[in-house]
C-alpha positions as CSV (number, residue, x, y, z in Angstrom):
1,M,41.3,-60.3,-19.4
2,G,42.2,-56.8,-20.5
3,I,40.0,-53.8,-20.6
4,F,39.6,-53.9,-24.4
5,Q,38.6,-57.6,-24.3
6,K,35.9,-56.8,-21.8
7,I,34.6,-53.9,-23.9
8,R,34.6,-56.2,-27.0
9,K,32.7,-58.9,-25.2
10,L,30.1,-56.4,-24.0
11,W,29.7,-55.1,-27.5
12,N,29.2,-58.6,-28.9
13,V,26.5,-59.2,-26.4
14,I,24.8,-56.0,-27.3
15,V,25.0,-56.7,-31.1
16,T,23.6,-60.2,-30.5
17,D,20.7,-59.0,-28.4
18,W,20.2,-56.1,-30.9
19,K,19.5,-58.7,-33.7
20,T,17.7,-61.3,-31.6
21,K,14.1,-61.7,-32.7
22,Y,11.3,-61.8,-30.1
23,R,7.7,-62.5,-30.2
24,L,5.0,-60.7,-28.3
25,V,2.0,-63.0,-27.6
26,F,-1.4,-62.0,-26.0
27,S,-3.2,-65.1,-24.7
28,N,-6.1,-66.0,-22.4
29,E,-4.8,-66.5,-18.9
30,D,-7.4,-69.3,-18.1
31,T,-7.3,-71.3,-21.4
32,N,-3.8,-70.2,-22.7
33,E,-5.5,-69.6,-26.0
34,Q,-3.5,-67.2,-28.2
35,R,-5.5,-64.2,-29.2
36,W,-2.9,-62.0,-30.8
37,E,0.8,-62.0,-31.4
38,V,3.5,-59.8,-33.0
39,K,6.4,-61.6,-34.6
40,N,10.0,-60.6,-35.5
41,I,10.4,-58.0,-32.7
42,T,13.9,-56.8,-32.2
43,I,15.5,-54.2,-30.0
44,K,16.6,-52.4,-33.1
45,K,13.1,-52.1,-34.4
46,T,11.8,-51.1,-30.9
47,V,14.4,-48.3,-30.6
48,V,13.6,-47.0,-34.1
49,I,9.8,-47.0,-33.4
50,G,10.3,-45.3,-30.1
51,V,12.4,-42.5,-31.6
52,I,9.9,-41.9,-34.3
53,A,7.0,-41.8,-31.7
54,V,8.9,-39.3,-29.6
55,A,9.6,-37.1,-32.6
56,V,5.9,-37.2,-33.6
57,I,4.8,-36.3,-30.1
58,V,7.2,-33.4,-29.9
59,F,6.1,-32.1,-33.3
60,L,2.4,-32.3,-32.4
61,T,3.0,-30.6,-29.0
62,S,4.9,-27.8,-30.7
63,L,2.1,-27.3,-33.2
64,L,-0.5,-27.3,-30.3
65,I,1.5,-24.6,-28.4
66,A,2.3,-22.5,-31.4
67,L,-1.3,-22.4,-32.8
68,T,-3.3,-22.1,-29.5
69,P,-3.3,-19.7,-26.6
70,L,-1.2,-22.2,-24.6
71,R,1.9,-20.4,-26.0
72,V,1.5,-17.6,-23.4
73,Y,2.5,-20.0,-20.7
74,I,5.9,-20.6,-22.3
75,P,8.5,-18.2,-20.8
76,G,9.7,-15.6,-23.3
77,Y,7.1,-16.6,-25.9
78,T,4.8,-13.7,-26.4
79,S,3.4,-11.6,-29.3
80,Q,4.4,-8.0,-30.0
81,R,0.9,-6.8,-29.0
82,E,1.1,-8.7,-25.7
83,Y,4.5,-7.3,-25.0
84,K,3.2,-3.8,-25.6
85,L,0.4,-4.3,-23.2
86,Y,2.8,-5.6,-20.6
87,K,4.9,-2.5,-20.9
88,Q,1.9,-0.2,-20.6
89,A,0.7,-2.1,-17.5
90,V,4.2,-1.7,-15.9
91,S,4.3,2.0,-16.8
92,K,0.8,2.5,-15.2
93,I,1.8,0.6,-12.1
94,D,4.9,2.7,-11.7
95,S,2.9,5.9,-12.1
96,L,0.4,4.7,-9.5
97,E,3.2,3.9,-7.1
98,K,4.6,7.4,-7.5
99,T,1.2,9.0,-7.1
100,I,0.5,7.0,-3.9
101,S,3.9,7.8,-2.5
102,N,3.4,11.6,-3.2
103,N,0.0,11.5,-1.6
104,Q,1.2,9.7,1.4
105,A,4.1,12.2,1.8
106,Y,1.6,15.1,1.6
107,I,-0.6,13.5,4.2
108,D,2.3,12.8,6.5
109,H,3.6,16.3,6.2
110,F,0.2,17.9,6.7
111,T,-0.2,15.7,9.8
112,A,3.1,16.9,11.2
113,M,2.1,20.5,10.4
114,A,-1.2,20.2,12.2
115,E,0.7,18.8,15.2
116,G,3.2,21.6,15.1
117,Q,6.1,19.3,14.1
118,V,7.0,20.5,10.7
119,P,10.7,19.6,9.7
120,T,13.0,22.2,8.2
121,M,14.5,22.0,4.8
122,E,17.9,21.0,6.3
123,D,16.3,18.1,8.1
124,M,14.5,17.0,5.0
125,D,17.7,17.0,3.0
126,N,19.6,15.0,5.6
127,N,16.8,12.4,5.8
128,A,16.7,12.1,2.0
129,A,20.5,11.7,1.8
130,S,20.6,9.1,4.5
131,T,17.7,7.0,3.1
132,P,18.8,4.3,0.6
133,D,17.0,4.0,-2.6
134,V,14.7,0.9,-2.7
135,H,15.4,0.0,-6.3
136,N,19.1,1.1,-6.3
137,T,18.4,3.8,-8.9
138,S,19.0,7.5,-9.1
139,R,16.9,9.7,-6.9
140,D,13.7,11.1,-8.5
141,T,14.5,14.8,-8.6
142,T,10.9,15.7,-9.6
143,R,9.4,14.0,-6.6
144,L,12.0,15.6,-4.3
145,K,11.3,19.1,-5.8
146,K,7.5,18.6,-5.1
147,T,8.3,17.5,-1.6
148,R,10.4,20.6,-1.0
149,E,7.6,22.8,-2.4
150,I,5.1,21.2,0.1
151,I,7.5,21.9,3.0
152,E,8.2,25.4,1.9
153,E,4.4,26.1,1.6
154,A,3.8,24.6,5.0
155,E,6.6,26.7,6.5
156,M,5.0,29.8,5.0
157,I,1.6,28.9,6.4
158,L,3.1,28.4,9.9
159,G,4.9,31.7,9.6
160,R,1.7,33.4,8.8
161,V,-0.1,31.7,11.6
162,Q,2.1,33.3,14.1
163,K,1.3,36.8,12.8
164,E,-2.3,36.4,11.6
165,N,-5.6,35.4,13.2
166,T,-8.8,34.1,11.8
167,N,-9.6,37.5,10.2
168,S,-7.0,36.6,7.5
169,I,-9.5,34.1,6.1
170,P,-11.8,35.7,3.5
171,T,-15.3,36.6,4.5
172,L,-16.8,34.4,1.8
173,D,-14.8,31.4,3.1
174,Q,-15.8,32.1,6.7
175,A,-19.4,32.1,5.5
176,K,-18.9,28.7,3.9
177,I,-17.6,27.3,7.2
178,S,-20.4,28.8,9.3
179,N,-22.9,27.2,7.0
180,L,-21.6,23.7,7.7
181,S,-23.4,21.4,10.2
182,I,-20.6,21.1,12.8
183,Y,-21.3,18.9,15.9
184,P,-19.7,19.4,19.3
185,P,-16.7,17.1,19.7
186,A,-17.4,16.6,23.4
187,L,-19.6,17.8,26.3
188,G,-17.9,19.9,28.9
189,A,-16.6,23.3,29.9
190,V,-13.9,25.1,27.8
191,S,-10.8,25.4,30.1
192,S,-8.4,26.9,27.5
193,L,-9.3,29.2,24.7
194,F,-8.0,29.5,21.1
195,N,-4.7,31.6,21.2
196,P,-2.5,31.3,18.1
197,E,0.0,33.9,19.5
198,K,0.9,31.3,22.1
199,K,0.8,28.5,19.6
200,H,-2.4,27.2,21.1
201,Y,-4.3,26.5,17.9
202,G,-7.4,25.0,19.5
203,I,-9.5,24.8,22.6
204,D,-9.5,22.5,25.6
205,I,-12.7,20.9,26.7
206,Q,-12.9,19.4,30.2
207,G,-14.6,16.0,30.4
208,T,-15.0,12.9,32.5
209,K,-13.2,9.6,32.4
210,N,-14.3,7.2,29.5
211,S,-16.4,9.9,27.9
212,A,-16.6,9.7,24.1
213,V,-15.1,12.1,21.6
214,S,-17.3,12.6,18.6
215,C,-16.5,13.6,15.0
216,V,-17.7,17.2,14.2
217,A,-18.7,16.4,10.6
218,D,-18.6,13.7,7.9
219,G,-15.2,12.9,6.7
220,V,-12.2,10.4,6.4
221,V,-9.6,9.7,9.0
222,I,-6.2,10.7,7.6
223,S,-4.1,10.2,10.8
224,S,-4.5,8.0,13.9
225,N,-1.4,7.7,16.0
226,Y,0.4,8.5,19.2
227,S,3.0,11.2,19.9
228,D,4.9,12.0,23.1
229,N,3.8,15.7,23.0
230,D,0.1,15.3,22.1
231,G,-0.8,11.7,23.2
232,Y,-3.3,9.8,21.1
233,V,-4.2,12.0,18.2
234,I,-6.8,11.5,15.4
235,I,-7.2,13.8,12.4
236,V,-10.2,13.9,10.1
237,Q,-10.4,15.4,6.6
238,H,-13.8,16.9,5.8
239,P,-15.3,18.3,2.6
240,G,-14.4,21.9,1.7
241,N,-10.7,21.8,2.8
242,L,-11.7,21.6,6.5
243,I,-9.7,19.4,8.9
244,S,-10.5,18.6,12.6
245,V,-7.8,17.5,15.1
246,Y,-8.5,15.7,18.4
247,K,-5.6,15.4,20.9
248,R,-4.9,14.1,24.4
249,N,-7.2,11.0,24.0
250,A,-7.0,7.9,26.1
251,S,-7.5,5.7,23.1
252,L,-8.6,5.9,19.5
253,L,-11.6,4.1,18.0
254,K,-10.9,4.7,14.3
255,R,-8.0,3.9,11.9
256,V,-6.5,5.7,8.9
257,G,-8.9,5.4,5.9
258,D,-12.1,4.9,8.0
259,R,-15.1,7.0,6.9
260,V,-16.8,8.7,9.8
261,K,-20.1,10.4,10.3
262,A,-20.9,13.6,12.1
263,G,-21.6,12.8,15.8
264,S,-20.0,9.3,15.6
265,P,-17.5,8.3,18.4
266,I,-13.9,8.3,17.2
267,A,-11.9,8.4,20.5
268,I,-12.1,8.2,24.3
269,M,-11.2,11.4,26.2
270,G,-8.1,11.2,28.3
271,S,-5.0,13.0,29.5
272,T,-2.1,11.5,27.4
273,G,0.9,13.4,26.1
274,N,3.4,15.8,27.6
275,I,1.1,18.3,29.5
276,D,1.1,20.1,32.8
277,G,-1.1,18.1,35.1
278,K,-3.2,15.1,34.1
279,S,-6.7,16.6,33.9
280,I,-9.0,14.7,31.5
281,H,-9.8,17.0,28.6
282,L,-9.9,17.1,24.8
283,H,-7.6,19.5,22.8
284,F,-9.7,20.2,19.7
285,E,-8.5,22.1,16.6
286,L,-10.1,23.2,13.3
287,W,-8.0,24.0,10.2
288,Y,-9.3,25.5,7.0
289,N,-7.1,25.8,3.9
290,G,-4.0,25.5,6.1
291,F,-5.1,28.1,8.7
292,P,-6.2,27.4,12.2
293,I,-9.6,28.8,13.1
294,N,-11.3,29.4,16.4
295,P,-13.7,26.4,16.9
296,L,-15.9,28.5,19.3
297,N,-17.0,30.6,16.3
298,Y,-18.6,27.5,14.7
299,L,-19.4,25.2,17.6
300,V,-22.0,25.4,20.3
301,I,-20.4,23.8,23.4
302,Q,-22.2,23.8,26.8
């Protein structure tokens, strides 16, 4: 039997079954009494009814989606107003990301400045050139310009620090600092005085093992990390452009973003970092408007 004969035989079977009439009977299973029946059922009629039913369901579903809020769940189906709102939301998110990034860059740079590790413009350019863009887009020149301005300002401040002392701060600003309620960061004798000419921008307070280091005023922790030179360092931003720095700690009790109160413990005194000898002490600094100030002028330490 050839291939065409097989196909023809199969077609005849399909046509025969297509026109064959069937009867659908519903009867009582116990008594076999017929309750309801449908006569003259053919495959042709069943297919036609099925196609019509599917078409009606698709039509009603389309109306339901088009005339109700369910349409927002269809990919690519949105109104002009909703699309405008989406664009505004994306623009705001992008703006917030840039603002957060700029603020973080400022905090990181100020932290490095307070620790005496400010990078030069050449280093900054090399780092920027070697860092790949996250979104594979052109570099944001406005953001880079702002970063350079921050670095240049920090370098100017550090240059003035080497030549000027606390007398460069206006008298009115000194009066504002002196009116603040500043708590002692630790109890102990001062072993090393404030000496900006030797790049010693704070004081060293001798202490005992496991003694607590306290915050001098209310504020927010902006840095809490470890460096090879200064050991465990925590930096707190206070109201009125005042920043306090606590170095050489054995461990830190607060993290970045934590709000702290005056007198609350923030670290444990230690002797970490690259220093001569391993005496337990706290290196404490006060910075006002980018200038280091002598903590002994505003603290009472026994």
